[in-house]
C-alpha positions in Angstrom: -34.0 14.3 102.4 -37.5 15.4 103.7 -40.2 13.6 101.7 -42.4 15.5 99.4 -45.8 15.6 101.1 -49.2 15.4 99.4 -50.5 14.8 96.0 -50.6 18.5 95.0 -46.8 19.1 95.0 -45.9 20.7 91.6 -43.3 18.1 90.8 -45.7 15.2 91.6 -48.5 16.8 89.5 -46.2 17.4 86.5 -44.8 13.9 86.6 -48.3 12.4 87.0 -49.3 14.0 83.7 -47.3 11.3 82.0 -50.3 9.1 82.4 -51.7 11.0 79.4 -50.6 9.9 76.0 -50.3 13.4 74.6 -47.9 14.3 77.5 -45.8 11.2 76.8 -45.6 12.2 73.1 -44.7 15.8 73.9 -42.0 14.9 76.5 -40.8 11.6 75.1 -41.1 10.1 78.5 -43.2 7.6 80.4 -43.7 6.0 83.8 -42.7 2.6 85.1 -44.0 1.2 88.3 -42.7 -1.4 90.7 -39.4 -2.9 91.7 -39.3 -5.5 89.0 -39.7 -3.0 86.1 -37.1 -0.7 87.7 -34.7 -3.6 87.9 -35.4 -4.7 84.3 -34.9 -1.2 83.1 -31.6 -0.7 84.9 -30.2 -4.1 83.9 -31.0 -3.4 80.3 -29.3 0.0 80.3 -32.5 2.0 80.5 -31.4 4.5 83.2 -34.4 6.3 84.7 -34.2 10.1 85.0 -35.7 10.1 88.5 -37.3 7.5 90.8 -40.1 8.4 93.3 -40.6 6.1 96.3 -41.5 5.9 100.0 -39.0 6.5 102.7 -39.0 2.9 103.7 -38.3 1.7 100.1 -34.6 1.0 100.9 -34.2 -1.5 98.0 -35.1 1.2 95.4 -32.8 3.7 97.2 -30.0 1.1 96.9 -30.6 0.7 93.2 -30.5 4.4 92.7 -27.3 4.9 94.7 -25.6 2.1 92.7 -26.6 3.6 89.4 -26.4 7.3 90.1 -30.1 7.9 89.8 -32.0 10.6 91.6 -34.3 9.2 94.3 -37.2 11.5 95.5 -39.0 10.5 98.6 -42.8 11.0 98.6 -45.6 10.1 101.0 -48.4 7.7 100.3 -50.7 10.3 98.8 -47.9 11.5 96.5 -47.2 7.9 95.4 -50.9 7.3 94.7 -51.0 10.3 92.4 -47.9 9.1 90.5 -48.9 5.4 90.3 -51.4 3.8 88.0 -52.5 1.1 90.4 -54.5 0.9 93.6 -52.6 0.8 96.9 -49.2 1.2 95.3 -46.0 0.4 97.1 -43.7 2.0 94.5 -41.3 2.9 93.2 -42.5 5.0 90.2 -39.7 6.0 87.8 -39.5 8.4 84.8 -37.8 7.0 81.7 -37.1 8.3 78.3 -39.0 6.5 75.4 -36.3 5.2 73.1 -36.3 5.9 69.4 -37.8 2.9 67.4 -34.9 2.0 65.1 -35.4 -1.3 63.5 -32.4 -3.3 62.3 -31.0 -6.8 62.1 -32.7 -10.0 61.0 -35.3 -10.4 63.6 -39.0 -11.1 62.9 -41.5 -8.5 64.0 -45.0 -8.7 65.5 -47.3 -5.8 64.4 -50.6 -5.2 66.1 -52.9 -3.0 64.0 -55.7 -1.1 65.7 -55.5 -3.2 68.9 -56.8 -0.8 71.5 -56.3 -2.6 74.7 -53.0 -1.7 76.3 -53.0 -4.9 78.3 -53.1 -6.9 75.0 -50.3 -4.7 73.7 -48.1 -5.4 76.7 -48.8 -9.1 76.4 -47.8 -9.1 72.7 -44.6 -7.3 73.5 -43.8 -9.9 76.2 -44.5 -12.6 73.6 -42.3 -11.0 71.0 -39.4 -10.6 73.5 -39.8 -14.3 74.6 -39.2 -15.5 71.0 -36.6 -12.9 70.2 -38.8 -10.9 67.9 -39.1 -7.1 67.5 -42.3 -5.2 67.9 -44.1 -2.7 65.6 -47.4 -1.0 65.8 -49.8 0.5 63.4 -52.3 3.5 63.6 -55.0 3.5 66.2 -53.1 1.0 68.3 -52.8 1.5 72.1 -49.7 3.3 73.1 -47.1 0.6 73.8 -45.3 2.9 76.2 -48.3 3.6 78.4 -47.9 2.5 82.1 -50.5 -0.2 81.7 -48.8 -1.7 78.6 -45.5 -1.5 80.5 -46.9 -3.4 83.4 -48.4 -6.1 81.1 -45.1 -6.4 79.3 -43.3 -7.2 82.6 -40.0 -5.7 81.5 -40.1 -7.1 77.9 -40.1 -3.5 76.5 -36.4 -3.3 77.5 -35.4 -6.4 75.5 -36.5 -5.5 72.0 -37.1 -2.7 69.5 -40.5 -0.9 69.5 -41.3 1.1 66.4 -44.2 2.5 64.4 -45.1 0.8 61.2 -47.1 2.6 58.4 -48.0 -0.7 56.6 -46.8 -3.8 54.9 -45.4 -2.0 51.9 -43.4 0.4 54.0 -41.3 -2.5 55.4 -40.9 -4.5 52.3 -37.6 -2.8 51.6 -36.3 -4.0 55.0 -36.6 -7.6 53.8 -39.8 -8.6 55.7 -42.4 -11.0 54.4 -45.7 -9.6 55.7 -48.3 -12.0 57.1 -51.9 -11.0 57.8 -53.7 -13.0 60.4 -57.4 -13.4 59.6 -60.3 -15.3 61.2 -61.0 -17.4 58.1 -59.7 -18.1 54.6 -56.0 -18.1 55.3 -53.5 -20.9 55.2 -52.5 -22.8 58.4 -49.4 -21.1 60.0 -47.6 -24.5 59.7 -47.6 -24.1 55.9 -45.5 -20.9 56.0 -41.8 -21.5 55.3 -38.9 -20.0 57.2 -38.2 -16.3 56.5 -38.0 -12.9 58.0 -41.6 -12.2 58.9 -43.7 -9.2 60.0 -46.9 -10.6 61.4 -49.9 -8.2 61.4 -52.6 -8.8 64.0 -55.9 -6.9 64.1 -58.3 -6.1 66.9 -60.4 -9.1 67.9 -63.7 -7.3 67.2 -62.9 -6.0 63.7 -59.8 -7.8 62.5 -57.4 -6.3 60.0 -58.6 -3.8 57.4 -59.0 -5.3 54.0 -56.5 -2.9 52.6 -53.8 -4.2 54.9 -54.7 -7.9 54.2 -54.4 -7.1 50.5 -50.9 -5.6 50.9 -49.5 -8.6 52.8 -47.4 -11.4 51.2 -49.2 -14.1 53.1 -52.6 -14.6 54.8 -52.9 -17.1 57.7 -55.7 -18.5 59.8 -55.3 -20.4 63.0 -57.4 -23.6 62.8 -60.0 -23.7 65.6 -61.6 -27.2 65.6 -63.5 -26.4 68.7 -65.9 -24.1 66.9 -64.9 -20.9 68.6 -65.3 -18.0 66.2 -62.1 -16.1 67.2 -59.3 -15.8 69.7 -58.1 -12.9 71.9 -55.7 -10.8 69.8 -52.8 -11.4 72.1 -53.4 -15.2 72.2 -53.7 -15.4 68.4 -50.4 -13.4 68.1 -48.7 -15.8 70.5 -49.7 -18.9 68.5 -48.5 -17.6 65.2 -45.3 -16.2 66.7 -44.6 -19.6 68.3 -45.3 -21.5 65.0 -43.1 -19.2 62.9 -40.3 -19.4 65.5 -40.0 -23.2 65.4 
């Protein structure tokens, strides 16, 4: 197949629009970039709809041939339009965003208003590492953005990602909600075993008071070094680790 040349090819332009959150919502699709994410997606039964790559990307061609996936050759300018990184080597694939259907007895990590997609991807990676699911509240960065997917390093394909309206919404699903706050909560080690949904706010503003009031428990990570607060993803990882022990 003759490669698509240039960054103005209609198919390249339309696919690159998936870097916009509104387009992802409208189409129910997103972009993944790199051989590792492609391999993780395929191995976890997330079959891409199409894969774009350079002519010399023989490993991606082989993956597509083995899994009956369309491979479209592009030149470097086309790949740069599709990718979200500088000097990309590809591949870039289009996948459908799965419906967030919660179920089972797994705990859930819930960032609330965390706006950094890198932090969101890191939290998803943490949740997957400890066999938790992942929820997200309003004004949270899109967990299916290409940047969040890169930070997640394939973890998106190992858990359930779903929207959460608040602690009360999930009470009927058997969750004990936990609000993480900078001060005034109990040490995480004092929380007993259970099916938890851990709510984590943005580092700058924390959780809204209304969300804290709705939660069953409020926890604070002891910081004997005198630091006022932790990065949201780091705080989430510490609480998830403690509740997973």
